C-alpha positions as a Python dict, from the first residue, in 0.01 Angstrom:
ca = {
    (1, 'M'): (0, 0, 0),
    (2, 'T'): (-139, -106, -349),
    (3, 'A'): (-386, -351, -389),
    (4, 'V'): (-104, -618, -523),
    (5, 'E'): (85, -535, -211),
    (6, 'R'): (-207, -585, 45),
    (7, 'A'): (-313, -936, -119),
    (8, 'Q'): (94, -1007, -96),
    (9, 'H'): (101, -937, 253),
    (10, 'V'): (-266, -1108, 325),
    (11, 'A'): (-121, -1443, 163),
    (12, 'R'): (219, -1425, 376),
    (13, 'D'): (4, -1380, 682),
    (14, 'T'): (-189, -1633, 563),
    (15, 'I'): (46, -1860, 491),
    (16, 'L'): (248, -1788, 839),
    (17, 'K'): (-96, -1893, 1029),
    (18, 'M'): (-70, -2201, 870),
    (19, 'L'): (283, -2318, 1070),
    (20, 'S'): (246, -2516, 1388),
    (21, 'D'): (456, -2409, 1694),
    (22, 'E'): (700, -2690, 1589),
    (23, 'E'): (707, -2590, 1237),
    (24, 'N'): (781, -2207, 1340),
    (25, 'G'): (1084, -2353, 1502),
    (26, 'K'): (1217, -2552, 1224),
    (27, 'V'): (1146, -2260, 952),
    (28, 'S'): (1359, -2033, 1186),
    (29, 'Q'): (1612, -2296, 1283),
    (30, 'S'): (1649, -2292, 882),
    (31, 'E'): (1713, -1964, 848),
    (32, 'G'): (1953, -1981, 1073),
    (33, 'A'): (2137, -2271, 895),
    (34, 'A'): (2432, -2294, 599),
    (35, 'G'): (2150, -2278, 367),
    (36, 'L'): (1933, -2503, 156),
    (37, 'P'): (2068, -2812, -51),
    (38, 'D'): (2005, -2840, -405),
    (39, 'G'): (1704, -3010, -512),
    (40, 'E'): (1514, -2892, -187),
    (41, 'E'): (1199, -2724, -240),
    (42, 'Y'): (1060, -2388, -78),
    (43, 'V'): (858, -2120, -68),
    (44, 'D'): (1015, -1774, -59),
    (45, 'L'): (764, -1557, 147),
    (46, 'D'): (882, -1186, -64),
    (47, 'H'): (810, -1361, -389),
    (48, 'L'): (472, -1559, -358),
    (49, 'V'): (435, -1514, -739),
    (50, 'A'): (700, -1749, -786),
    (51, 'G'): (551, -2057, -667),
    (52, 'V'): (707, -2350, -545),
    (53, 'Q'): (1096, -2262, -610),
    (54, 'I'): (1356, -2529, -645),
    (55, 'A'): (1721, -2472, -449),
    (56, 'K'): (1990, -2483, -720),
    (57, 'A'): (2339, -2573, -566),
    (58, 'P'): (2360, -2539, -215),
    (59, 'M'): (2175, -2215, -151),
    (60, 'P'): (2393, -1983, 72),
    (61, 'R'): (2208, -1896, 412),
    (62, 'A'): (2217, -1514, 262),
    (63, 'L'): (1915, -1577, 11),
    (64, 'T'): (1718, -1793, 279),
    (65, 'G'): (1607, -1513, 509),
    (66, 'H'): (1211, -1550, 437),
    (67, 'I'): (1114, -1904, 310),
    (68, 'I'): (998, -2222, 414),
    (69, 'P'): (1174, -2488, 306),
    (70, 'R'): (948, -2802, 223),
    (71, 'S'): (1118, -3008, 506),
    (72, 'A'): (1022, -2741, 769),
    (73, 'V'): (727, -2826, 761),
    (74, 'H'): (464, -3155, 763),
    (75, 'G'): (334, -3281, 440),
    (76, 'E'): (-41, -3164, 506),
    (77, 'T'): (78, -2812, 599),
    (78, 'W'): (307, -2809, 291),
    (79, 'S'): (-24, -2918, 47),
    (80, 'Q'): (-210, -2650, 217),
    (81, 'I'): (39, -2391, 150),
    (82, 'V'): (57, -2471, -209),
    (83, 'A'): (-328, -2468, -217),
    (84, 'Q'): (-272, -2096, -109),
    (85, 'L'): (-41, -2035, -380),
    (86, 'A'): (-246, -2190, -626),
    (87, 'L'): (-559, -1925, -566),
}
């Protein structure tokens, strides 16, 4: 594992630990849903360097495997995630 891969893994783990049990459940439900609506903000845990992204058109379910939609977490948690991405 390279240093960059290790750093991304640590960042992903840190973000996942920010989620409450309730939020984890909502994130899991969103992964099984039809997809994200147009304009929904999200973070892709596999591409953290992209930062906060916005779904274009309805985002197909196949593309939502490792994401955290803004609507699945509380405002304070979302702020913490965004702050983590800025590091």
